[in-house]
C-alpha positions as CSV (number, residue, x, y, z in Angstrom):
1,M,100.8,87.0,107.8
2,E,100.7,87.4,103.4
3,R,97.1,89.9,104.3
4,D,99.4,91.8,106.9
5,S,101.7,92.2,104.2
6,I,100.0,93.4,102.1
7,Q,100.0,97.4,100.5
8,Y,96.3,98.6,100.8
9,K,96.0,102.1,98.5
10,T,93.9,104.8,99.3
11,E,91.7,105.9,96.3
12,E,93.9,108.9,96.5
13,E,97.5,106.6,96.2
14,I,95.0,104.4,93.3
15,E,94.7,108.3,92.1
16,L,98.4,108.9,91.5
17,L,99.2,104.8,90.7
18,R,96.8,105.9,87.6
19,E,99.0,109.1,87.0
20,S,102.3,106.4,86.2
21,S,100.9,103.5,85.1
22,L,99.3,106.1,82.3
23,L,102.7,107.2,82.2
24,V,104.0,104.5,81.3
25,G,101.5,103.4,78.4
26,K,102.2,107.3,76.8
27,T,105.8,106.1,76.9
28,L,105.3,102.9,75.0
29,A,103.4,105.2,71.9
30,E,105.8,107.5,71.4
31,V,109.1,104.3,71.2
32,A,106.4,102.5,68.8
33,K,106.2,105.7,66.5
34,I,110.2,104.9,66.0
35,L,110.6,101.2,66.6
36,K,111.0,99.8,63.3
37,P,113.7,97.7,61.3
38,G,117.6,99.6,62.0
39,V,116.3,101.1,64.8
40,S,118.7,100.7,67.3
41,T,117.4,99.6,71.1
42,K,119.4,101.8,73.2
43,T,117.6,105.2,70.8
44,L,114.5,103.7,71.8
45,D,116.1,103.7,75.8
46,E,117.1,108.0,75.3
47,L,113.8,108.7,74.1
48,A,111.5,106.7,76.5
49,E,114.1,108.3,79.6
50,T,113.8,111.7,78.2
51,F,110.4,111.5,77.7
52,I,109.5,109.9,81.4
53,R,111.8,113.5,82.4
54,D,110.0,115.2,80.5
55,N,106.7,114.8,82.2
56,G,108.0,115.2,85.4
57,A,108.9,111.7,86.7
58,V,112.2,109.1,86.7
59,P,112.0,105.9,84.7
60,G,111.0,103.1,87.3
61,F,113.7,100.7,86.0
62,K,117.2,102.6,86.1
63,G,119.2,101.4,88.8
64,Y,116.1,99.3,90.6
65,G,118.7,96.1,92.1
66,G,121.4,97.2,89.6
67,F,119.9,97.5,86.6
68,P,121.5,100.1,83.5
69,A,118.5,100.8,81.5
70,T,114.8,102.8,81.5
71,L,113.5,100.4,79.2
72,C,113.5,96.0,79.2
73,I,114.1,95.6,75.8
74,S,113.3,91.9,75.2
75,I,113.3,90.9,71.4
76,N,112.2,87.3,69.9
77,D,113.8,84.3,72.4
78,E,113.9,86.6,75.1
79,V,111.2,86.7,77.6
80,V,111.9,89.8,79.8
81,H,114.0,91.8,81.0
82,G,116.8,92.5,78.1
83,I,119.6,95.7,78.3
84,P,119.0,98.3,75.0
85,G,122.3,98.8,73.5
86,D,123.8,99.1,69.9
87,R,121.7,95.7,68.7
88,L,119.8,97.6,66.0
89,I,115.9,96.0,65.3
90,Q,115.8,93.6,62.2
91,D,112.4,93.5,60.1
92,G,110.4,90.0,61.4
93,D,111.9,90.8,65.1
94,V,108.6,90.4,68.2
95,V,109.7,93.5,71.0
96,S,109.0,92.9,74.2
97,I,108.9,96.7,75.9
98,D,108.8,96.6,79.7
99,C,108.8,100.4,81.7
100,G,108.4,101.5,84.7
101,T,107.7,105.2,86.2
102,L,107.9,107.0,89.7
103,K,105.9,109.9,89.6
104,N,105.0,111.2,93.5
105,G,105.7,107.7,95.0
106,F,104.4,105.5,93.3
107,Y,105.3,103.6,90.3
108,G,103.7,102.7,87.3
109,D,105.2,99.4,85.2
110,S,103.5,97.9,82.2
111,A,104.8,95.7,78.9
112,Y,103.7,95.7,75.1
113,T,104.6,93.4,72.4
114,F,105.0,94.8,69.3
115,A,105.0,92.8,65.6
116,V,108.1,94.5,63.9
117,G,107.7,94.2,59.5
118,N,107.5,90.7,58.6
119,V,106.2,88.2,61.6
120,R,105.0,84.7,61.3
121,E,101.7,83.9,61.7
122,E,101.9,81.6,64.0
123,V,104.8,84.4,66.5
124,R,101.5,87.3,66.0
125,L,99.2,84.9,67.0
126,L,101.1,84.0,70.3
127,L,100.9,88.0,69.9
128,Q,97.2,87.9,70.1
129,R,97.1,85.4,72.4
130,T,99.2,86.3,74.9
131,K,97.3,89.5,74.6
132,D,93.9,88.2,75.1
133,S,95.0,85.7,78.3
134,L,95.9,89.2,80.0
135,Y,92.7,90.4,80.1
136,L,91.5,87.6,80.9
137,G,93.3,87.0,84.1
138,I,91.8,91.4,84.9
139,E,89.1,89.7,84.3
140,Q,88.4,87.0,87.6
141,A,90.9,90.5,89.5
142,V,88.4,91.0,91.6
143,A,87.0,91.2,95.0
144,G,86.3,87.4,96.7
145,K,87.8,86.0,94.4
146,R,92.4,84.8,94.6
147,V,95.2,85.1,93.2
148,G,94.9,81.8,92.2
149,D,92.1,82.5,89.7
150,I,94.0,84.4,88.1
151,G,97.0,81.9,87.1
152,Y,93.8,79.7,86.0
153,A,92.6,81.9,83.8
154,V,95.3,82.6,81.2
155,Q,97.4,78.7,82.1
156,S,93.8,77.3,81.0
157,Y,93.7,79.9,78.1
158,C,97.3,79.8,76.4
159,E,97.8,76.4,76.8
160,K,95.4,75.3,74.3
161,F,97.3,75.9,72.1
162,G,100.2,74.7,73.0
163,Y,101.7,77.5,74.8
164,G,104.6,77.3,77.8
165,I,103.5,79.8,80.7
166,V,106.5,81.0,81.6
167,R,106.5,79.7,86.1
168,D,109.5,81.5,87.4
169,L,108.4,85.5,87.0
170,V,105.9,86.3,88.0
171,G,103.0,89.5,88.6
172,H,103.5,90.7,91.6
173,G,101.5,94.0,93.5
174,V,102.9,97.5,92.8
175,G,103.0,100.7,94.9
176,K,105.2,102.1,96.5
177,N,106.9,99.9,95.6
178,L,107.9,98.2,92.4
179,H,107.7,95.0,93.6
180,E,104.9,94.3,96.3
181,K,103.0,91.1,98.2
182,P,100.9,89.5,96.3
183,E,103.1,87.5,93.6
184,V,100.9,86.4,90.7
185,P,101.8,84.2,89.0
186,N,100.3,83.7,85.1
187,F,99.8,79.4,86.2
188,G,97.9,77.9,88.8
189,R,94.6,76.5,90.8
190,R,91.1,78.8,90.8
191,G,90.5,79.2,94.6
192,T,93.6,79.3,95.3
193,G,96.5,81.6,96.5
194,A,96.1,85.3,98.5
195,K,93.1,86.9,98.8
196,L,91.8,89.3,96.2
197,R,90.6,92.4,98.4
198,E,89.3,96.2,96.8
199,G,92.7,98.1,97.5
200,M,95.0,95.8,96.5
201,V,97.0,96.6,93.6
202,I,98.6,94.5,91.1
203,A,100.3,94.0,88.5
204,I,99.3,91.0,85.6
205,E,102.0,90.2,83.6
206,P,101.1,86.6,81.1
207,M,105.0,85.9,80.2
208,V,103.6,83.1,77.6
209,T,106.2,80.3,74.9
210,L,105.5,79.4,71.9
211,G,107.4,76.0,73.1
212,D,109.2,74.7,76.0
213,Y,107.6,77.2,79.5
214,N,111.7,76.6,81.3
215,I,114.5,79.8,81.0
216,K,117.5,80.7,81.4
217,Q,120.0,83.8,82.5
218,D,122.4,85.0,80.3
219,A,126.0,86.6,81.0
220,D,124.8,89.7,81.4
221,G,122.7,88.8,84.8
222,W,119.4,89.8,83.2
223,T,118.6,88.7,80.2
224,I,115.7,85.7,80.1
225,R,115.5,84.1,77.7
226,T,113.3,80.6,76.3
227,I,115.4,77.8,76.8
228,D,114.8,76.5,73.3
229,G,115.2,79.0,71.4
230,L,111.4,79.9,70.2
231,P,109.8,83.9,70.3
232,A,107.8,84.9,73.4
233,A,105.5,87.2,73.9
234,H,104.9,89.4,77.0
235,F,101.9,92.7,77.9
236,E,101.3,93.8,81.4
237,H,98.9,96.2,83.8
238,D,98.4,97.3,86.4
239,I,95.5,97.0,88.5
240,A,93.3,97.6,90.8
241,I,91.5,95.5,92.8
242,R,87.5,96.8,92.9
243,H,84.0,94.8,93.3
244,G,82.2,93.5,90.7
245,K,84.8,94.7,88.0
246,A,88.9,94.9,88.1
247,E,89.3,98.7,87.0
248,V,92.9,98.9,85.2
249,L,95.4,101.7,85.1
250,S,97.2,101.3,82.6
251,T,96.3,101.2,78.9
252,F,97.4,99.8,75.7
253,S,95.0,102.9,73.3
254,Y,97.7,105.4,73.3
255,I,99.5,102.5,71.6
256,E,97.5,101.0,69.7
257,E,96.7,104.3,67.9
258,V,100.3,104.9,67.0
259,L,100.3,101.6,65.7
260,K,96.7,101.8,63.8
261,K,98.2,104.7,61.8
262,Q,101.8,103.1,60.4
């Protein structure tokens, strides 16, 4: 039945998904321009919401399941779903920002983890390797492979460095709904799980920890953090499944242009 519940996309729908996904990349680049010590997470969130609305879309996360903000901003040992507020960014923080947009009926969903100021080398390496693992996962996201091939690629790379792969949170299909079938774990065995077929669009999003992979939820009902207080990283792209080579619909290029100039 798994196949029947997956929403396959037409080429026209994939173009709309690309538009929403690229807008997320542009939004995160706007946020990157002002992300520095002393800025509140609420300021980043307000900027993102204004930019998304100015571009003819609405924030994909705001109100989703009751989430109160446009961005999920998760700092240091927070893995995902951190709620923006009065907290000020500090020198040495790693700041994971996950953003969603909804435009023309389709969602975009992408995340990037930023190193602010003087971040410890071992933490910088965690960020770089988590991003690298995302692209290793994307290499496996081709028609004929299976979801387990993606998870295996991410897990086998990250675990070489002694990192933890978060088990309780996964990537997912994306389309007219923010979260669709199939689930895309960041761990797994090759040749297992849902078969990847042309017309599927998925979000691949490694969530990787410097220590233990176990997590806990804060009393706010949203913020997820590492059980041992060690930092985590999170990177996410939206992918259209193709024959031979995956097509990445979202982009980090706008973000990285900003970072290069800083």
